[in-house]
C-alpha positions as CSV (number, residue, x, y, z in Angstrom):
1,X,0.0,0.0,0.0
2,X,2.7,2.5,1.0
3,X,4.7,1.5,-2.1
4,X,1.7,2.4,-4.3
5,X,1.2,5.7,-2.5
6,X,4.9,6.6,-2.9
7,X,4.6,5.8,-6.6
8,X,1.5,8.0,-6.9
9,X,3.3,10.9,-5.2
10,X,6.3,10.5,-7.4
11,X,4.1,10.5,-10.5
12,X,2.3,13.7,-9.4
13,X,5.6,15.5,-8.7
14,X,7.0,14.6,-12.1
15,X,3.7,15.8,-13.7
16,X,3.9,19.1,-11.8
17,X,7.6,19.6,-12.9
18,X,6.7,18.8,-16.5
19,X,3.8,21.4,-16.4
20,X,6.1,24.1,-15.1
21,X,8.6,23.4,-17.8
22,X,6.0,23.6,-20.5
23,X,4.6,26.8,-19.0
24,X,8.0,28.4,-19.0
25,X,8.7,27.4,-22.6
26,X,5.3,28.8,-23.7
27,X,5.9,32.1,-21.9
28,X,9.4,32.3,-23.5
29,X,7.9,31.7,-27.0
30,X,5.2,34.3,-26.5
31,X,7.7,36.9,-25.4
32,X,9.9,36.0,-28.4
33,X,7.0,36.4,-30.8
34,X,6.0,39.6,-29.1
35,X,9.5,41.1,-29.5
36,X,10.8,39.6,-32.7
37,X,7.9,38.7,-35.0
38,X,4.4,39.7,-36.0
39,X,1.8,37.4,-37.4
40,X,0.3,39.3,-40.2
41,X,-3.1,38.5,-41.8
42,X,-4.3,40.6,-44.7
43,X,-6.1,40.4,-48.0
44,X,-3.8,40.4,-51.0
45,X,-4.4,42.1,-54.4
46,X,-6.4,39.1,-55.5
47,X,-8.8,39.3,-52.5
48,X,-7.4,36.2,-50.8
49,X,-6.6,36.1,-47.1
50,X,-2.9,35.6,-46.5
51,X,-1.3,34.8,-43.2
52,X,2.4,35.1,-42.6
53,X,5.0,35.9,-39.9
54,X,6.8,39.1,-40.5
55,X,10.0,40.0,-38.7
56,X,9.5,43.4,-37.1
57,X,11.8,45.8,-39.0
58,X,13.5,48.9,-37.9
59,X,11.6,52.1,-38.8
60,X,12.8,55.3,-40.3
61,X,13.0,57.8,-37.4
62,X,11.9,60.6,-39.7
63,X,9.8,63.2,-37.8
64,X,9.2,60.7,-35.0
65,X,7.0,58.5,-37.2
66,X,8.6,55.5,-35.5
67,X,7.1,56.8,-32.2
68,X,3.5,56.9,-33.4
69,X,0.8,55.5,-31.1
70,X,-0.6,52.6,-33.0
71,X,-2.9,49.7,-32.0
72,X,-1.5,46.2,-32.2
73,X,-3.4,45.6,-35.5
74,X,-2.1,48.9,-37.0
75,X,1.4,48.1,-36.0
76,X,1.1,44.6,-37.4
77,X,-0.2,45.9,-40.7
78,X,2.5,48.5,-41.0
79,X,5.2,46.0,-40.3
80,X,3.9,43.6,-43.0
81,X,3.7,46.5,-45.5
82,X,7.2,47.8,-44.8
83,X,8.8,44.3,-44.6
84,X,7.3,43.3,-48.0
85,X,8.5,46.5,-49.7
86,X,11.9,46.8,-48.1
87,X,12.8,43.3,-49.0
88,X,12.7,44.0,-52.7
89,X,16.2,45.5,-53.0
90,X,19.3,43.5,-52.4
91,X,22.3,45.2,-50.6
92,X,25.4,44.2,-52.6
93,X,27.5,47.2,-51.8
94,X,28.9,49.8,-54.3
95,X,28.7,48.6,-58.0
96,X,30.5,50.3,-60.9
97,X,28.4,51.4,-63.9
98,X,29.8,48.7,-66.2
99,X,28.6,46.0,-63.8
100,X,25.1,47.5,-63.6
101,X,22.1,46.2,-65.6
102,X,22.3,46.8,-69.3
103,X,18.9,46.5,-71.0
104,X,20.5,46.2,-74.5
105,X,22.5,43.2,-73.4
106,X,19.6,41.6,-71.5
107,X,17.0,39.4,-73.2
108,X,13.8,37.5,-72.7
109,X,12.6,34.1,-73.9
110,X,9.0,32.8,-74.2
111,X,9.2,29.5,-72.3
112,X,6.1,27.6,-73.2
113,X,6.1,28.6,-76.8
114,X,3.5,26.2,-78.1
115,X,2.3,26.5,-81.7
116,X,-1.0,27.8,-80.5
117,X,-2.5,29.1,-77.3
118,X,-6.1,29.3,-76.3
119,X,-7.7,32.4,-74.8
120,X,-7.3,32.0,-71.0
121,X,-4.0,30.2,-71.3
122,X,-1.0,31.2,-69.2
123,X,2.1,32.6,-71.0
124,X,5.5,32.4,-69.2
125,X,8.4,34.6,-70.1
126,X,11.9,34.2,-68.7
127,X,14.0,37.4,-68.5
128,X,17.8,37.2,-68.1
129,X,19.6,40.5,-67.2
130,X,23.3,41.2,-68.0
131,X,25.6,44.0,-67.3
132,X,27.4,46.4,-69.7
133,X,30.3,43.8,-70.0
134,X,27.6,41.3,-71.3
135,X,28.2,39.2,-68.1
136,X,25.1,37.7,-66.4
137,X,24.0,39.4,-63.2
138,X,24.0,37.3,-60.1
139,X,21.4,39.3,-58.1
140,X,18.0,40.8,-58.6
141,X,16.3,44.0,-57.6
142,X,15.8,45.5,-61.1
143,X,12.4,47.2,-61.7
144,X,10.8,45.7,-64.8
145,X,7.4,46.5,-66.5
146,X,5.9,44.0,-68.9
147,X,2.8,43.8,-71.1
148,X,1.2,41.8,-73.9
149,X,-0.5,43.7,-76.8
150,X,-2.0,43.5,-80.2
151,X,-1.6,46.8,-82.0
152,X,-4.2,46.1,-84.7
153,X,-6.8,45.2,-82.1
154,X,-5.8,48.1,-79.8
155,X,-5.6,45.4,-77.1
156,X,-3.2,45.1,-74.1
157,X,-2.7,43.7,-70.6
158,X,0.0,43.7,-68.0
159,X,2.1,40.9,-66.7
160,X,3.1,39.8,-63.2
161,X,6.9,40.0,-62.7
162,X,8.6,37.6,-60.2
163,X,12.2,38.3,-59.1
164,X,14.3,35.2,-58.4
165,X,17.1,37.4,-56.9
166,X,19.7,35.8,-59.2
167,X,19.5,37.8,-62.4
168,X,16.5,35.9,-63.7
169,X,13.0,37.1,-63.7
170,X,9.7,35.4,-64.8
171,X,6.8,37.2,-66.2
172,X,3.4,35.6,-66.1
173,X,0.6,36.7,-68.6
174,X,-2.9,35.6,-69.0
175,X,-3.9,35.5,-72.7
176,X,-7.3,37.3,-72.8
177,X,-8.0,37.8,-76.5
178,X,-7.5,35.8,-79.8
179,X,-5.0,36.8,-82.5
180,X,-1.3,37.6,-82.7
181,X,-0.1,38.7,-79.3
182,X,3.2,40.4,-78.8
183,X,5.3,40.5,-75.6
184,X,7.1,43.7,-74.4
185,X,9.4,43.9,-71.4
186,X,11.1,47.1,-70.2
187,X,13.8,48.0,-67.7
188,X,12.5,51.0,-65.7
189,X,15.5,51.2,-63.4
190,X,18.4,48.9,-62.7
191,X,18.8,47.5,-59.2
192,X,21.8,49.8,-58.7
193,X,19.5,52.8,-59.4
194,X,16.8,51.4,-57.2
195,X,19.2,51.4,-54.2
196,X,19.9,55.1,-54.9
197,X,16.2,55.9,-55.0
198,X,15.7,54.0,-51.7
199,X,18.5,56.0,-50.1
200,X,16.9,59.3,-51.3
201,X,13.5,58.2,-50.0
202,X,14.9,57.4,-46.5
203,X,17.6,60.1,-46.1
204,X,16.5,63.0,-48.4
205,X,12.7,63.3,-47.9
206,X,13.0,67.1,-48.1
207,X,14.3,67.1,-51.7
208,X,11.0,68.7,-52.6
209,X,10.5,71.7,-50.3
210,X,7.5,73.9,-49.7
211,X,6.9,77.5,-48.6
212,X,4.2,79.6,-47.1
213,X,3.5,83.3,-47.4
214,X,2.7,85.2,-44.1
215,X,1.2,88.7,-44.4
216,X,-0.2,91.3,-42.1
217,X,-0.9,94.8,-43.5
218,X,2.1,95.8,-45.6
219,X,4.5,93.4,-43.9
220,X,5.0,90.0,-45.6
221,X,7.4,87.1,-45.1
222,X,8.0,83.8,-46.8
223,X,9.3,80.8,-44.9
224,X,10.0,77.1,-45.7
225,X,7.5,74.4,-44.6
226,X,7.4,70.6,-44.6
227,X,6.3,67.5,-42.7
228,X,9.5,67.9,-40.7
229,X,12.0,70.7,-40.5
230,X,15.7,70.4,-39.4
231,X,17.5,72.6,-36.9
232,X,16.4,74.5,-33.8
233,X,14.8,77.6,-35.3
234,X,11.4,78.6,-34.0
235,X,8.5,76.8,-35.7
236,X,4.9,77.4,-36.5
237,X,3.0,74.2,-35.7
238,X,0.2,73.6,-38.2
239,X,-0.4,69.9,-37.2
240,X,-4.0,69.0,-37.8
241,X,-5.9,68.8,-34.6
242,X,-8.3,66.0,-35.7
243,X,-6.0,63.7,-37.8
244,X,-2.7,64.5,-36.1
245,X,-1.1,65.0,-39.6
246,X,2.1,67.0,-38.9
247,X,3.0,70.2,-40.8
248,X,5.4,72.9,-39.8
249,X,6.8,76.2,-41.1
250,X,9.7,78.2,-39.9
251,X,8.3,81.0,-37.8
252,X,8.5,84.4,-39.5
253,X,10.7,86.9,-37.8
254,X,8.2,89.7,-37.5
255,X,4.8,88.1,-38.0
256,X,2.7,85.6,-36.0
257,X,1.9,82.1,-37.2
258,X,-1.7,83.1,-37.6
259,X,-0.8,85.4,-40.5
260,X,-0.2,82.6,-42.9
261,X,-2.2,83.1,-46.1
262,X,-0.9,80.7,-48.8
263,X,1.0,77.4,-49.3
264,X,3.0,76.7,-52.5
265,X,5.7,74.4,-53.8
266,X,9.2,75.9,-53.2
267,X,11.2,73.8,-55.6
268,X,13.4,70.7,-56.0
269,X,16.8,70.3,-54.5
270,X,19.7,69.9,-57.0
271,X,22.9,68.0,-56.8
272,X,21.4,65.0,-55.1
273,X,23.7,62.4,-56.8
274,X,27.4,61.8,-57.2
275,X,28.8,61.3,-60.7
276,X,28.8,57.6,-60.2
277,X,25.2,57.5,-59.0
278,X,24.1,59.7,-61.9
279,X,25.3,57.0,-64.4
280,X,22.4,54.8,-63.2
281,X,19.9,57.4,-64.5
282,X,20.4,58.0,-68.2
283,X,17.7,58.5,-70.7
284,X,18.2,56.2,-73.7
285,X,20.5,54.0,-71.6
286,X,18.8,52.6,-68.5
287,X,15.6,54.4,-67.9
288,X,12.4,52.8,-69.3
289,X,14.4,51.0,-72.0
290,X,13.1,47.9,-73.9
291,X,14.6,44.5,-73.3
292,X,14.6,42.5,-76.6
293,X,13.7,38.9,-77.2
294,X,16.3,36.3,-78.1
295,X,13.7,34.5,-80.2
296,X,10.1,35.1,-81.2
297,X,8.4,37.8,-79.2
298,X,4.9,36.9,-80.2
299,X,2.4,34.0,-79.9
300,X,-0.8,33.1,-81.7
301,X,-3.9,32.8,-79.6
302,X,-7.0,31.0,-80.8
303,X,-10.5,31.4,-79.4
304,X,-12.0,29.0,-76.9
305,X,-15.1,27.0,-77.5
306,X,-18.3,28.4,-76.1
307,X,-18.4,26.0,-73.1
308,X,-14.7,26.8,-72.3
309,X,-15.5,30.5,-72.5
310,X,-18.3,30.2,-69.9
311,X,-15.9,28.3,-67.6
312,X,-13.3,31.0,-68.1
313,X,-15.7,33.7,-67.2
314,X,-16.6,31.9,-64.0
315,X,-12.9,31.4,-63.1
316,X,-12.3,35.2,-63.5
317,X,-14.7,36.1,-60.8
318,X,-12.2,35.0,-58.1
319,X,-10.1,38.1,-58.6
320,X,-7.2,36.8,-60.7
321,X,-4.4,39.0,-62.1
322,X,-4.6,41.1,-64.2
323,X,-7.7,43.1,-63.2
324,X,-8.6,43.8,-66.8
325,X,-7.4,44.4,-70.3
326,X,-7.9,46.7,-73.3
327,X,-9.7,45.5,-76.4
328,X,-10.5,47.9,-79.2
329,X,-9.3,50.7,-76.9
330,X,-12.0,49.9,-74.3
331,X,-11.0,48.7,-70.9
332,X,-12.6,45.4,-69.9
333,X,-12.5,44.6,-66.2
334,X,-12.4,40.9,-65.4
335,X,-14.6,41.0,-62.3
336,X,-17.7,42.7,-63.7
337,X,-19.2,44.1,-67.0
338,X,-18.2,47.7,-67.5
339,X,-20.7,50.1,-69.2
340,X,-19.7,52.5,-71.9
341,X,-20.7,56.1,-71.3
342,X,-20.2,57.4,-74.9
343,X,-23.0,60.0,-74.8
344,X,-23.3,62.9,-72.4
345,X,-26.9,62.0,-71.8
346,X,-25.8,58.6,-70.4
347,X,-23.7,60.4,-67.8
348,X,-26.4,62.9,-66.9
349,X,-28.9,60.0,-66.4
350,X,-26.4,58.2,-64.1
351,X,-25.6,61.2,-62.0
352,X,-29.1,62.7,-61.8
353,X,-29.9,63.9,-58.2
354,X,-26.4,63.0,-57.0
355,X,-23.7,64.9,-55.2
356,X,-20.2,63.8,-56.4
357,X,-17.1,64.6,-54.3
358,X,-13.7,64.3,-55.9
359,X,-10.8,64.5,-53.4
360,X,-7.1,64.3,-54.1
361,X,-4.4,65.3,-56.5
362,X,-4.4,66.5,-60.1
363,X,-4.9,63.0,-61.5
364,X,-8.5,63.0,-60.1
365,X,-8.9,66.7,-61.1
366,X,-8.7,65.3,-64.6
367,X,-12.0,63.6,-63.9
368,X,-13.6,66.9,-63.1
369,X,-12.2,68.5,-66.2
370,X,-13.4,65.6,-68.4
371,X,-16.9,65.7,-67.0
372,X,-17.4,69.4,-67.3
373,X,-16.0,69.4,-70.9
374,X,-17.9,66.4,-72.1
375,X,-21.3,67.0,-70.4
376,X,-22.7,70.3,-71.6
377,X,-25.4,70.7,-68.9
378,X,-22.7,70.4,-66.2
379,X,-21.6,74.0,-65.9
380,X,-18.6,75.1,-63.8
381,X,-19.4,77.7,-61.2
382,X,-16.6,80.2,-60.9
383,X,-15.3,80.3,-57.3
384,X,-12.4,82.4,-58.2
385,X,-10.0,79.6,-57.3
386,X,-6.4,79.5,-58.6
387,X,-6.2,77.6,-61.9
388,X,-5.3,73.9,-61.6
389,X,-5.7,74.2,-57.8
390,X,-9.3,74.6,-56.8
391,X,-11.6,74.1,-55.1
392,X,-13.9,73.7,-58.1
393,X,-17.6,73.4,-58.4
394,X,-20.0,72.4,-61.2
395,X,-23.8,72.3,-61.3
396,X,-26.5,70.9,-63.5
397,X,-29.6,72.6,-62.1
398,X,-32.0,70.9,-64.5
399,X,-31.0,67.4,-63.4
400,X,-30.0,68.3,-59.8
401,X,-26.3,67.3,-60.1
402,X,-23.5,68.8,-58.0
403,X,-19.9,68.0,-58.8
404,X,-17.1,69.1,-56.4
405,X,-13.3,68.9,-56.5
406,X,-10.9,69.7,-53.7
407,X,-7.2,69.0,-53.4
408,X,-5.9,67.0,-50.5
409,X,-3.9,68.6,-47.6
410,X,-0.1,69.0,-47.5
411,X,2.3,67.8,-48.7
412,X,1.0,69.0,-52.1
413,X,3.1,70.5,-54.9
414,X,0.7,73.0,-56.3
415,X,1.6,76.5,-57.2
416,X,-0.5,78.5,-54.7
417,X,-3.2,77.2,-52.3
418,X,-4.9,79.5,-49.9
419,X,-4.1,78.2,-46.4
420,X,-7.9,78.3,-45.6
421,X,-8.4,75.8,-48.4
422,X,-5.8,73.3,-47.1
423,X,-8.2,70.5,-46.1
424,X,-7.4,66.9,-45.2
425,X,-9.5,64.3,-47.0
426,X,-10.3,62.5,-43.7
427,X,-11.8,65.7,-42.2
428,X,-13.8,66.4,-45.4
429,X,-15.2,62.8,-45.3
430,X,-16.2,63.3,-41.7
431,X,-18.4,66.2,-42.8
432,X,-20.3,64.2,-45.4
433,X,-23.7,62.8,-44.4
434,X,-23.7,60.2,-47.2
435,X,-26.5,58.1,-48.6
436,X,-27.6,56.5,-51.9
437,X,-27.2,59.8,-53.8
438,X,-23.7,60.6,-52.5
439,X,-20.6,59.5,-54.5
440,X,-17.0,60.0,-53.3
441,X,-13.9,59.4,-55.3
442,X,-10.3,59.7,-53.8
443,X,-6.9,59.8,-55.4
444,X,-4.0,60.5,-53.0
445,X,-0.5,59.3,-54.1
446,X,1.7,61.4,-56.3
447,X,2.7,64.1,-53.8
448,X,3.9,61.4,-51.3
449,X,6.6,59.8,-53.6
450,X,9.5,61.6,-52.0
451,X,8.7,60.7,-48.4
452,X,9.4,57.6,-46.3
453,X,6.6,55.1,-46.7
454,X,5.4,55.7,-43.1
455,X,4.2,59.1,-44.1
456,X,1.9,57.7,-46.7
457,X,0.7,54.8,-44.5
458,X,-0.3,57.3,-41.9
459,X,-2.3,59.4,-44.4
460,X,-4.1,56.4,-45.8
461,X,-4.8,55.2,-42.3
462,X,-6.6,58.4,-41.4
463,X,-8.5,58.4,-44.7
464,X,-9.5,54.8,-44.2
465,X,-10.9,55.5,-40.7
466,X,-13.0,58.3,-42.2
467,X,-14.2,56.0,-45.0
468,X,-15.2,53.3,-42.6
469,X,-17.1,55.8,-40.5
470,X,-18.9,57.2,-43.6
471,X,-19.9,53.7,-44.7
472,X,-21.0,52.7,-41.2
473,X,-23.4,55.7,-41.0
474,X,-24.5,55.6,-44.7
475,X,-23.8,52.1,-46.2
476,X,-25.3,53.1,-49.5
477,X,-22.7,55.7,-50.2
478,X,-20.5,54.9,-53.2
479,X,-16.8,55.3,-52.4
480,X,-14.2,54.9,-55.2
481,X,-10.4,54.9,-54.9
482,X,-8.3,55.8,-58.0
483,X,-4.9,54.1,-57.9
484,X,-1.6,55.5,-58.9
485,X,-0.4,55.4,-62.5
486,X,2.9,55.2,-64.4
487,X,4.4,58.3,-66.0
488,X,7.2,59.5,-68.3
489,X,10.6,59.5,-66.7
490,X,13.9,61.2,-67.2
491,X,17.0,61.5,-65.1
492,X,15.6,64.3,-62.9
493,X,11.9,63.2,-62.6
494,X,13.1,59.7,-61.6
495,X,14.6,61.1,-58.4
496,X,11.2,62.6,-57.3
497,X,8.4,60.7,-59.0
498,X,9.8,57.4,-60.2
499,X,7.4,54.6,-61.2
500,X,9.2,52.6,-58.5
501,X,8.2,55.0,-55.8
502,X,4.6,55.1,-57.1
503,X,4.5,51.3,-57.4
504,X,5.3,51.1,-53.7
505,X,2.5,53.6,-52.9
506,X,0.1,51.7,-55.2
507,X,0.9,48.4,-53.4
508,X,0.3,50.0,-50.0
509,X,-3.0,51.6,-51.1
510,X,-4.4,48.4,-52.5
511,X,-3.6,46.4,-49.4
512,X,-4.8,49.0,-46.9
513,X,-8.2,49.4,-48.7
514,X,-8.8,45.7,-49.3
515,X,-12.0,44.5,-47.7
516,X,-13.1,48.0,-46.7
517,X,-16.1,48.1,-49.0
518,X,-14.7,50.6,-51.6
519,X,-14.4,50.3,-55.4
520,X,-11.1,50.5,-57.1
521,X,-10.4,52.1,-60.5
522,X,-7.1,50.4,-61.5
523,X,-5.4,53.4,-63.1
524,X,-2.0,51.6,-62.7
525,X,-2.9,48.7,-65.0
526,X,-5.0,51.0,-67.3
527,X,-1.8,53.1,-67.9
528,X,0.7,50.2,-68.3
529,X,-1.5,48.1,-70.6
530,X,-2.2,50.9,-73.0
531,X,-0.1,51.6,-76.1
532,X,0.2,55.4,-75.5
533,X,3.3,56.8,-73.8
534,X,3.1,56.9,-70.0
535,X,2.1,60.3,-68.6
536,X,1.5,61.6,-65.1
537,X,-1.8,63.0,-66.6
538,X,-2.9,60.2,-69.0
539,X,-4.4,61.1,-72.4
540,X,-8.1,61.4,-72.8
541,X,-8.8,57.9,-74.1
542,X,-7.4,56.5,-70.8
543,X,-9.2,59.1,-68.7
544,X,-12.4,58.2,-70.5
545,X,-12.0,54.5,-69.6
546,X,-11.3,55.5,-66.0
547,X,-14.6,57.5,-65.9
548,X,-16.5,54.7,-67.6
549,X,-15.3,52.4,-64.8
550,X,-16.1,54.9,-62.1
551,X,-19.6,55.5,-63.5
552,X,-20.2,51.8,-63.8
553,X,-19.7,51.5,-60.0
554,X,-22.2,54.4,-59.5
555,X,-24.7,53.0,-62.0
556,X,-24.0,49.3,-62.7
557,X,-25.9,47.2,-65.2
558,X,-29.2,46.2,-63.8
559,X,-29.4,42.5,-62.9
């Protein structure tokens, strides 16, 4: 009996020790996870939930953005965004120009070059980059853009580029129309130039500077302004009280901060690069240069049978890449059927009894200009606003349509904006009641390209909160986000508004607004897939397709 009792006590002691050991291990693991990693769950660009563990990265201390008070979810989201984007550029140390990527020596090969492809088939292209000594590169990080197109059909679509970090890249295309389809691949920037751009983004965010005019009576002074200002000179703090968005100006010597009357772009810093760095940014050499094929650069695509076509349409509803394609110069989204608003009366009928708010930069101001030019009954009301700045207002009294445009708050590189008109989009959204006759469109991206990504993430976070509140109180409000777009690039523009910068902003915007209940006008793909040259302000045919998509969200086909 005592022997059995002793054995039972020994067993209980061993079990207790084991439980303590397990508890200590679990606590250690939890602490490790809390300090070293973050489990990130988000919706990717295809609408699928993705769960991963992201190592918490060091933040840029710019303006104290690393000290923001964020919830655990916001911190987790920001870590996942920054980790994904910062991991794109390999650090291989200084590289001489002759060892940098040479697009004329690089080439691509169509891998699965069957005799015929069917509509809906996948096309794979292998890109091999070489340097100016015609030697293969051993690392990745180059920024490539790729598309398929059929000039006679005015058709085009973008490809998805995968970097294998060894000098090889794969581009994946979905063949979406029949006929002869040509492949085009371009080097936007070599990886060596991308590292320079990354350095400028993190260490020279003030390379675009802003100013404000202060005036009282006959006395006026102009001082420099920005999200963050160096030195210990007295400052005027114009940080927004509601969103917490920071903005400062050096304090005038004779005037109070309250005497500020205008905001404007001061200019662009010069001499940002060394001679060696400048070699990575040469027009006609390594900026947006084509990469040629080492064999055929086209394939023949045959139509699918009717039954196969129906299955293809069903498979497209899951949100596959790309989001759409051009055919006969008309954009065709793959997730829904887009209407064509070719007659002004069609637009008037769609917008009747509606209030339309356009917030953002000059790329969404193009929508206001297109609508007021194309629709004769939509008459602009002269508010006396500076040209190309706003705010602008247009009215169709007969059909009870009100169209507004207002630029977003600083940083904004416009010529002259009255300080009283510097409004943050989040605050404007908070003042909108909403409802089934309210439409909101937002485009905020271009003016953030020179800043660390934290600055843009903060701005979008504030806008997203306001959008969520608007949709909570008025679920029938239509909210549309216009994405970034590619543009023409030269040596100087690349340092301030490179497609690489804007691709990062576009990636962040898509992820942060996934699952929020907003519609997306994919201006990025609509620019890259088109045959016209890239422009910051795309040509009218592209803007028309953007407006057709926007209006299709407002007035979809009746089902």
